[in-house]
Steps between C-alpha positions, in 0.01 A plus 500: 500500500559616859437874533731695730469831683863606553531764771844661499585413139794738467697369799748211511244224560252659259739521207614143557139385514444657161798300374312189606181614324703555179637147528165342589275709279275202417431448872512846653343836413504843658167650595624791712825680570578753774805706595578771747706760316679354198245614245726470193575133567133435581399647164756278329374190680134581428576545128666162491256292710179691420322455838140598552596757761810676635532701821757752612500551877644853471198690376723787383623274220152398380495752216833374364381138518168584336674685217750219448224243450231716329515297176432169680178358648646489851322640805730739685456564874693674773535483879556229759125444541473409132764232549290335768192517277649347184603176673131415544432481126331171395748400224797501741618158615811592695622822658877539527575739783845642420441839668756573771399586857182568692313620191475137385264413783175658381497358144588156642192517729280605206634220283441237767144619561443470127620137512815557296812284527786707637861473379666685783832680465410770751629353824384796706137395458548183699746665737261766620166324451569129480211387717251723313624388157498127576151525650372669184665237280323225697167683506497561125659162415781645301874431484810698576798387295840628619743662259790551742760242392521370860127453547459360154766244587320400822166487319650261243661286772170464686291383204371152576618510861298486821546834679501318834830331403691827468768559763659822371495738208852610414514839323831559326657844464800617303613718791510807274800712417616539863486138613856503636499855634556582867293755689786746462501454123124532478518848656641645179321310222333710231182457305709444188658192662171387649331509160752256349342166586739215426244268333164663430385794287212664686348837574673744738272443799523122507873515432554712812274264696719213380813681615355545853345150502161666566386343175569157650315602815199596287522161330486327840174685571371418150580133547299485822188615321551331166567155647318520834810424708634623831789752490701258717492253208659749259876520467722734301817369344761710314576340160723744307464328160118541491458164321286326762203735526360340818438165664251304705609260774250228592447314825676196363814720463489506122544835321357613167653794317426694185804608299559730207699797381421834670245610243150622587353388167453143633291583812301758306416252226421224748244723676339624177465154347451281808430204513667457160878496451573660164818517302717800582758710315699544824842337539522169676715434803838348407649318800840508333500873551331495841669212677571675832196590709554639850283586799536701820295651779383860460680764707210648696730736695612682185164452333255575780204549265458123481453485879245781480297310246494186718396715796220663298348171400529362854305798632253490212214749483600821329869463582599371151311800358711728717814320387409541134404867520809596697719305256351676196580837659859415595584332169377805313708724730810285445455517125490880534824495710314637804598220742776240534463128427501382863254771602224328311455211745549732797219732386271209416544347844419837665187527290391150600530608864317831442189425294187377679458121484168354376459127562224428244512778240228567240585643161426848639737432792775404257445809291524714813805307621675556170420874505605548862817293465621708207455821700668361813785343302568828323517675840737235638714532191548875559645417844732228372849583379 
């Protein structure tokens, strides 16, 4: 049985991953669970799956977690440092990183150094430290398996293919809830509208990133590092139906695509059970219901965040780290109704032009870049109407 450390078990990806473990209980087991704040749900999950250890990042909730599990032989820990430590445990085969944001970086580094296979749902890790992470994976001879539906699709399309024959990777995007909006219309959109994704059920942060197309920009950066390809070979294509999850075009002009309903259970299961393909309880794609698939170019004037992501990866160094940190600040502000929708990309661009550039950053450089960018972005935000 493959033992899993599931970091971020109470979020959207985490709860769906536990659905997979329920379905594949003869193949998959839970060794460790972690959450940030949702202690009640973490207690419920721990009582069902009986892991060896659980961690709550918010140390103020440790007492409640400890009390809720006092009758069970489960080790209870607290704090972000504990999360990084538990991934090194010998019984763990695969670490599923479902934590959102910069905080996913450190436990990923610890897991790679311990030789663990990574099932990666935290796109920020590769966005801000792609070179560092891929170097560690090579050094410690371990594997990073993508959970994003787009990267899972590309991964599946590339199996058995010679990487030298790839012409382009084609990342598809739904276009989000504002696909047909003009700049004038985007000036007045609210967080309530932005949180209503047309196809996917996700957490608040990634849903806003999808509405701005920053999520797709992050996926471009991820794809560069996951598949060792130049940014110029990565294309973004709007596909509103979200049936084709992504494609690979080869030098002979042929294209391979991976299709399925917009359901994260499939890419999660594929990563957790790879290289096997197991039966699934998910619904199958019925072409009688989805017989009209359309495609269009992204509107990078209205959705400038996509341009910013391409610019960040072209510059390299710590620029993607700046992009990510600034984005986390502005998304949080938008969710708190402190700034307007279009202000997000404006503030991010100003931050990219304001934070010191480091061409070959170390981990310490990235940590300092993240810290500085958050301060500078917050100052820029105060000056932006």
